[in-house]
ZAMARSE-192311 format. One record per residue (C-alpha): residue in one letter; y, x negated, z. Coordinates in steps of 0.05 Angstrom, whole numbers, plus 5000, padded with zeros to 4 digits. Layout:
<pts>
aYXZ;...
</pts>
This chain:
<pts>
m494480561300;e497281031245;r502880481236;i497479961227;k493580371177;a500180431132;y499379691118;y491979731097;p494079871023;y498379231020;l493378821054;a488179071002;g492878910947;i494178220975;g486678120985;m485078350914;a490377930884;s488077320920;i480677410900;f482777520827;g487676930829;f482476430854;s477576690803;f480576270747;m479875640791;f472375820808;t470875930734;s473875240716;m469774940772;g463675270748;l464675010681;d464174310706;v456774420724;v453974950678;s455475190606;p460275780595;m454676260574;e450476070634;l456176190682;i457776880653;a450577110649;y449276910722;r455677250743;f454477930716;l447177950729;l448977870804;a454578360797;a450278860766;f444878810819;m450478860875;i453379470846;t446379780837;l444979650913;l451380020931;w448780620888;i441880590919;f444680580992;g449081160975;i455580790981;i457981000912;k456481610872;l454481640797;n453582260752;y452082150677;r448382810667;g450383120602;k455582590583;n456182180521;l455681460540;w457081170469;p464581080486;l462780680547;f458480210506;l464180070458;l469180000519;s464079500552;l463679110486;s470879000487;e471078850561;p467278510595;v462878210536;v468277980485;y473877910539;f469677430584;i466977010526;f474476890504;e476876780575;t471176290598;y471975870536;g479675920543;v479375650617;k474675080590;y479474840535;t485974940577;s486175000652;s485475540704;s492975530720;l495075640646;s489176150636;g492276590694;l498976520664;m496476750596;i492377320622;a498977600653;l500377780577;i495378360579;p500678890598;i504878660541;a499078710492;v497379410516;t504279650508;a504379380436;l497679680421;a499280340450;a505280380403;v500280290344;f494680690363;l497181190415;k503981270384;e507481140448;r513580780425;p516480220471;s524180320491;l529079770463;y529079460534;q521279410529;l521879080461;f526478550487;f522078400546;i515878380500;l519377890458;l521477470517;s514077380540;v511577240472;t516976710463;g514976420530;v507876360505;a510176060440;f514575570476;i508575300519;i503875250454;f509474860416;m510874400473;t503574310484;g502474030413;v496274080370;e492373710421;s493973390490;r490373040541;n487573670581;t489574230536;s488374450465;i491174980419;i483975260409;g484175420483;f490375830476;v487176190415;y481176360458;l485876650515;l489877050466;g482977360440;a481977540515;v488777860519;l487678290458;s480478490478;a483278700547;a488479090514;f483579450469;y479579590530;s485379930565;i486580360505;l479480590502;a478880680576;r484581190577;k480081680537;s473581500578;s477181620645;l478082340627;e470582450631;f467981870677;s470181620746;p472580910752;i466080690789;e461681040733;i465680630682;t464780000722;f457380100734;v455980150657;m460679530645;m456679090694;w450079270666;f452179230594;a455178550607;a449178320646;i444178520592;s448678260537;f450377570567;n443177440594;f440377610525;l445177110489;n443976580544;l436176650538;i436676590462;d441276010470;r436575660521;l430175780479;a433875520416;k434974870456;g427874820477;y428875020550;p422775370579;i423876100605;s420975870673;d427475460684;y432276030669;f434676060740;r433775320757;d441575190758;l442075660817;t438375210858;d444374790856;y448675010918;r455174910879;v453175350825;l450275880873;i456775890917;l460975970849;v456776550822;l456976880888;y464276840890;l464977100817;g459577600820;v460477920886;l467477790911;s471077800843;s466878310808;v465178820863;v469378710929;a475878610891;y474779220849;f474279650913;l480579310943;n484279480877;n481680190873;y483780270946;a490680000934;l492180410873;s489781030907;k495080950961;l501080600930;p505580810875;a504080470807;s510580110811;q508779770878;a501679660858;s503779260795;v506978760836;f500478530856;a498678360783;n504177840786;l501777570851;t494977420817;t498277000764;v502176630818;i496276470858;s492076270800;v497575790780;i498475490850;a490975430862;g490275030794;i495774560811;t494374420883;i486974470891;r484374280819;r490473790809;e491474080742;a497573830700;f503474300699;y509474050662;w516674270662;y515674670597;h510175040633;i514775280686;i520175510635;g514875890595;a511876170660;i518676440681;m519476760613;i512577070610;l512977350683;i520277630671;g517777950605;v511778300643;w516078530696;g521378810649;t516279150604;n512879500665;y519679660696;f522780000636;g516080320615;k516681050595;v508981170593;s506881670646;q499581460645;p497980840685;i495480220643;i489179940668;s490179240696;s486178640676;q485278500750;e479779020749;t474978530717;h476577830739;
</pts>
């Protein structure tokens, strides 16, 4: 029995990576039937209610007494709010496979921003692998051209915005994690995102002349409901706990492997299930990006763990 339990962290990591990997595909599918803002609003409203139920039934513990919540509001503005606006529109204008590939750059961006804001200078090896990843992205964008049949440059701009906002989140979260537990941070993030996105979605719908009574009408479509359940429950709540469990049981060097697995799954899912175009230059660029991410992590000299983008997919 003990031998079987030893595999639980790895199974949790695989499960988490699979859920996050497929989240890009489910986002892409959702954008076929609802607007980006509606999809995000429904997703985080459900996620906020789910995590609140976990608190009500005593499954998670929260303690904000005497703590300053303003840093968490700033953190939550960076991610999920700004991040998911960029990511969702990035998926809309590119593809789920390319989006998963681009999001793999987040550890690279964190390393670069840490050098600027935290004075954590990367080693020469890290600089080389950072440059390799950036070159891979530049190569894909150059080969894609200004506009192609399924992908546009504006999509890459949105995804780069998502990468930068997630990197800022990671920098901010380092300080917040000294005062708040991961679940306390996540609880505020879910509700901040739910309120923000639903407010923006409500304003957008009223501006278009839609009645408030029809706000949840899209959820009567079983396709939308299934997608929102996946993104709001599995991707935003279940995968978080799997990720937290894996990180608590495995060394950071082993846990980071699952980040690359997420990218691989998102690419494979997009190509095989969504039948998305993936050309030879995507493969070359993907190899450069993944090797760059691996090298940056492998030769990292920072003792503090960098928060992964997986925690919010």
